[in-house]
C-alpha positions as CSV (number, residue, x, y, z in Angstrom):
1,M,38.1,120.1,142.2
2,A,39.4,119.8,138.2
3,Q,38.3,122.8,136.0
4,D,35.5,121.5,133.9
5,A,36.0,121.7,130.2
6,P,35.0,125.0,128.3
7,A,33.4,122.8,125.3
8,D,30.8,124.6,124.9
9,A,32.5,128.2,125.3
10,I,34.7,127.7,122.9
11,A,32.3,126.2,119.9
12,A,29.9,128.9,120.5
13,V,33.4,130.7,119.8
14,I,34.0,129.1,116.2
15,S,30.8,128.2,115.0
16,D,30.0,132.5,115.4
17,Q,33.6,132.2,113.5
18,L,32.1,130.1,110.7
19,A,29.0,131.3,110.2
20,N,31.2,135.2,109.6
21,F,33.0,133.5,106.8
22,N,30.1,131.9,105.5
23,E,28.0,135.4,105.5
24,R,30.8,137.5,104.2
25,D,31.3,139.8,107.6
26,A,34.8,139.3,108.2
27,N,34.4,142.5,110.6
28,A,33.4,139.9,113.1
29,A,34.4,137.1,112.4
30,F,38.4,139.3,112.8
31,E,36.4,139.7,116.6
32,H,37.1,136.2,117.3
33,A,40.5,136.3,116.5
34,S,43.1,136.0,120.1
35,P,45.0,139.8,120.3
36,T,47.8,138.2,118.7
37,I,46.6,137.3,115.8
38,Q,44.7,140.8,115.7
39,G,48.0,142.2,116.0
40,I,49.6,139.7,112.7
41,F,47.3,140.9,110.2
42,G,46.3,144.4,111.7
43,N,43.1,144.8,110.3
44,A,40.0,142.6,109.3
45,A,40.6,142.9,104.9
46,N,43.6,141.5,105.5
47,F,42.9,138.5,108.3
48,G,39.9,138.3,105.7
49,M,41.7,137.6,102.5
50,M,44.2,135.4,104.3
51,V,40.9,132.9,105.8
52,Q,39.9,133.7,102.3
53,R,43.2,132.1,100.6
54,G,44.6,129.7,102.9
55,Y,41.7,128.1,104.6
56,P,38.9,128.0,101.8
57,M,37.1,125.2,104.0
58,V,36.7,128.4,106.6
59,W,35.8,131.1,104.2
60,T,33.5,129.2,102.6
61,N,31.8,126.1,105.4
62,G,29.3,123.5,105.6
63,S,28.5,121.3,108.8
64,T,31.2,120.9,111.1
65,R,31.1,118.8,114.2
66,F,33.9,118.7,117.3
67,L,35.9,116.2,117.5
68,D,38.2,116.1,120.5
69,L,38.9,118.7,122.9
70,E,41.7,118.8,125.2
71,M,44.3,121.5,127.4
72,R,47.9,121.2,125.3
73,R,50.9,124.1,126.3
74,G,48.2,126.0,128.4
75,A,45.5,126.7,125.7
76,W,43.3,124.2,124.8
77,F,43.1,123.0,121.6
78,Q,39.7,121.8,119.3
79,T,39.5,119.7,117.2
80,V,36.7,120.2,114.3
81,Q,35.3,118.7,111.3
82,I,34.5,121.1,108.7
83,E,32.6,120.2,105.5
84,D,33.8,122.6,102.1
85,A,31.9,124.0,99.2
86,Q,32.8,121.3,97.4
87,G,31.6,118.1,100.4
88,V,35.0,116.8,101.3
89,F,35.9,117.0,104.6
90,H,38.4,118.6,106.8
91,L,39.8,118.5,110.5
92,L,41.2,121.8,112.0
93,E,42.4,121.9,115.0
94,Y,41.5,125.8,117.1
95,K,43.5,126.5,119.2
96,M,42.0,128.3,121.8
97,I,42.5,131.1,124.7
98,E,40.3,132.9,127.5
99,T,41.3,136.5,127.5
100,P,39.3,139.6,129.5
101,D,36.8,139.6,126.5
102,G,36.0,136.1,126.5
103,W,37.3,133.1,124.1
104,R,39.5,133.9,120.9
105,I,40.7,131.8,118.6
106,D,44.6,131.7,118.9
107,G,45.3,130.0,115.3
108,V,43.6,126.6,113.5
109,R,46.0,124.3,111.9
110,I,45.0,121.9,109.0
111,L,45.8,118.5,110.1
112,P,46.4,115.4,107.9
113,N,42.4,114.0,106.9
114,P,42.8,110.0,108.3
115,D,43.0,106.9,105.6
116,L,39.7,106.2,105.5
117,G,40.3,103.6,103.3
118,V,40.8,99.7,104.2
């Protein structure tokens, strides 16, 4: 039997981290990062600073919409539409891995927005 996509669990982790950033709780947000990401940044303060500078739409986020979830290269990739503080929408792709401690975010990249015009 094929494994069902863990969509609800993955969405919950991403949603929790987004809420942590809005609350400016970098410590809680850091807990949702994979061990690899935690090792790269070393502590929650460094991680929070990187998100604030590199991903302002995540640091201060509005509405979110979970789009495609797909398995690639042994990991799940979740596309999320996030509204920033100015009301502009962005597409981000979250790489998710399952660890002994549950689902963790193993990277995020900003995707190009599709042209919405004619």
